[in-house]
ZADRENLO-969076 format. One record per residue (C-alpha): x, y negated, z; residue number from 0. Coordinates in steps of 0.001 Angstrom, whole numbers, always signed. Example, Ala and Ser with C-alpha at 12.3 -4.5 7.8 and 13.67 -1.06 7.14 Angstrom:
BEGIN
(atom (+12300,+4500,+7800),0)
(atom (+13670,+1060,+7140),1)
This chain:
BEGIN
(atom (+3,-20,+33),0)
(atom (+1424,-3400,-876),1)
(atom (+1324,-6029,+1909),2)
(atom (+1464,-9797,+1948),3)
(atom (+4307,-11539,+3741),4)
(atom (+4650,-14424,+5846),5)
(atom (+6933,-17290,+5587),6)
(atom (+7121,-20416,+7490),7)
(atom (+8118,-23419,+5398),8)
(atom (+7817,-27253,+4944),9)
(atom (+4580,-27963,+3254),10)
(atom (+5551,-30482,+953),11)
(atom (+2085,-30662,-610),12)
(atom (+560,-33109,+1962),13)
(atom (-979,-35914,+388),14)
(atom (+759,-39200,+862),15)
(atom (-2473,-40459,+2265),16)
(atom (-1981,-38132,+5259),17)
(atom (+1460,-39903,+6291),18)
(atom (+4857,-38859,+7261),19)
(atom (+3669,-36625,+10246),20)
(atom (+1513,-34462,+7986),21)
(atom (+4435,-34072,+5692),22)
(atom (+6597,-33009,+8339),23)
(atom (+3921,-30438,+9443),24)
(atom (+4768,-26585,+8525),25)
(atom (+2580,-24086,+6656),26)
(atom (+2592,-20516,+7628),27)
(atom (+2873,-19448,+3826),28)
(atom (+1592,-15951,+2913),29)
(atom (+2966,-14215,-31),30)
(atom (+891,-11766,-2060),31)
(atom (+2544,-9090,-4129),32)
(atom (+2446,-11291,-7279),33)
(atom (+4647,-13941,-5654),34)
(atom (+1547,-16213,-5096),35)
(atom (+1851,-17979,-1730),36)
(atom (-842,-19717,+164),37)
(atom (-1409,-21628,+3242),38)
(atom (-4866,-22830,+4510),39)
(atom (-4626,-26381,+5687),40)
(atom (-8620,-26286,+6312),41)
(atom (-10970,-23470,+6438),42)
(atom (-13886,-23857,+4528),43)
(atom (-17303,-22884,+6084),44)
(atom (-19266,-22702,+3030),45)
(atom (-19849,-19693,+504),46)
(atom (-16890,-18100,-1343),47)
(atom (-17032,-18431,-5292),48)
(atom (-17850,-15796,-7435),49)
(atom (-15920,-15008,-10758),50)
(atom (-17431,-17058,-13580),51)
(atom (-18878,-19530,-11358),52)
(atom (-18629,-23361,-12345),53)
(atom (-17041,-24737,-9346),54)
(atom (-15477,-28311,-8369),55)
(atom (-11980,-28844,-6945),56)
(atom (-10105,-31819,-6091),57)
(atom (-5932,-31298,-6317),58)
(atom (-2767,-32597,-6379),59)
(atom (-117,-30804,-8493),60)
(atom (+3651,-31270,-7915),61)
(atom (+6576,-29497,-9201),62)
(atom (+8100,-27163,-6318),63)
(atom (+11658,-28179,-7428),64)
(atom (+11552,-31816,-6410),65)
(atom (+8133,-32527,-4943),66)
(atom (+7050,-34773,-7868),67)
(atom (+3466,-35314,-8610),68)
(atom (+2605,-34388,-12176),69)
(atom (-1373,-34718,-11717),70)
(atom (-4079,-35414,-9220),71)
(atom (-7816,-35470,-9552),72)
(atom (-7913,-37624,-6341),73)
(atom (-5880,-40406,-8311),74)
(atom (-8652,-40176,-11139),75)
(atom (-11530,-40348,-8590),76)
(atom (-13211,-37288,-10404),77)
(atom (-12942,-33575,-9439),78)
(atom (-12056,-30717,-11848),79)
(atom (-14784,-28650,-12865),80)
(atom (-14172,-25213,-14324),81)
(atom (-15369,-21682,-14728),82)
(atom (-13152,-19774,-11908),83)
(atom (-11623,-16486,-12912),84)
(atom (-11981,-16675,-16696),85)
(atom (-8680,-18226,-17378),86)
(atom (-9710,-21742,-17960),87)
(atom (-6851,-22751,-15474),88)
(atom (-3658,-21265,-14771),89)
(atom (-3621,-17775,-13358),90)
(atom (-2316,-18786,-9910),91)
(atom (-5384,-21187,-9436),92)
(atom (-7885,-18251,-10276),93)
(atom (-6058,-15874,-8055),94)
(atom (-5665,-18494,-5223),95)
(atom (-9309,-19524,-5058),96)
(atom (-10931,-16266,-5662),97)
(atom (-8346,-14304,-3744),98)
(atom (-6275,-11295,-4675),99)
(atom (-4578,-8589,-2494),100)
(atom (-3337,-10078,+422),101)
(atom (-5023,-13617,-52),102)
(atom (-8629,-14013,+998),103)
(atom (-10938,-16169,-1257),104)
(atom (-11407,-19587,-541),105)
(atom (-14729,-20838,+1069),106)
(atom (-16476,-23987,+76),107)
(atom (-14859,-27210,+2133),108)
(atom (-11563,-25451,+2334),109)
(atom (-8380,-26725,+1513),110)
(atom (-5370,-24671,+753),111)
(atom (-1818,-25108,-580),112)
(atom (-703,-22874,-3235),113)
(atom (+2795,-22056,-4293),114)
(atom (+2509,-20670,-7586),115)
(atom (+5475,-19015,-9204),116)
(atom (+6127,-19783,-12785),117)
(atom (+4978,-16602,-14287),118)
(atom (+1516,-17275,-12866),119)
(atom (+1598,-20935,-13867),120)
(atom (+2913,-22233,-17320),121)
(atom (+5893,-19812,-17510),122)
(atom (+8667,-20227,-20215),123)
(atom (+6550,-22513,-22123),124)
(atom (+5998,-25374,-19672),125)
(atom (+3157,-27847,-20213),126)
(atom (+3469,-30810,-22500),127)
(atom (+6784,-32131,-21286),128)
(atom (+5397,-32982,-18110),129)
(atom (+6084,-29482,-16475),130)
(atom (+9420,-28014,-17319),131)
(atom (+9621,-24440,-18642),132)
(atom (+9775,-21904,-15656),133)
(atom (+8679,-24277,-13161),134)
(atom (+7303,-23255,-9817),135)
(atom (+4203,-25354,-8799),136)
(atom (+2925,-26727,-5456),137)
(atom (-876,-27446,-5510),138)
(atom (-3136,-28838,-2702),139)
(atom (-6668,-27787,-3757),140)
(atom (-9867,-28674,-2020),141)
(atom (-12899,-26285,-2910),142)
(atom (-15784,-28619,-3105),143)
(atom (-18086,-25881,-4173),144)
(atom (-20393,-25116,-7134),145)
(atom (-21378,-27778,-9544),146)
(atom (-24485,-29158,-8913),147)
């Protein structure tokens, strides 16, 4: 049986709005057999999304190598709406939201930091000059719930 492992690490995905105290906080990352790591910063109390459900998420994406923000729905003031689990987003997001071996599904209202290895992100191709090839990614994801 494959097991998830725990790693305590700095949680650089804390938002600037939370201040330096939050940035210095540590996450107890749990690593799945795929290499995907997660840390719940706020456990949700709502329902878990089902595969294929149309959901809404706020997020901030950073390059794990240097903590540079490459995208943020918070800055745009509009959450991302997508069908989860059907490859409309990178695989690390689908697995990190729906859950995978060693990682439970998120619940509505929850916030989770995902450390996504390149193989579950954009891999060797990178993304549009913004994300270099073979980049590990950090995402702070807030599951707002189903699209209403």
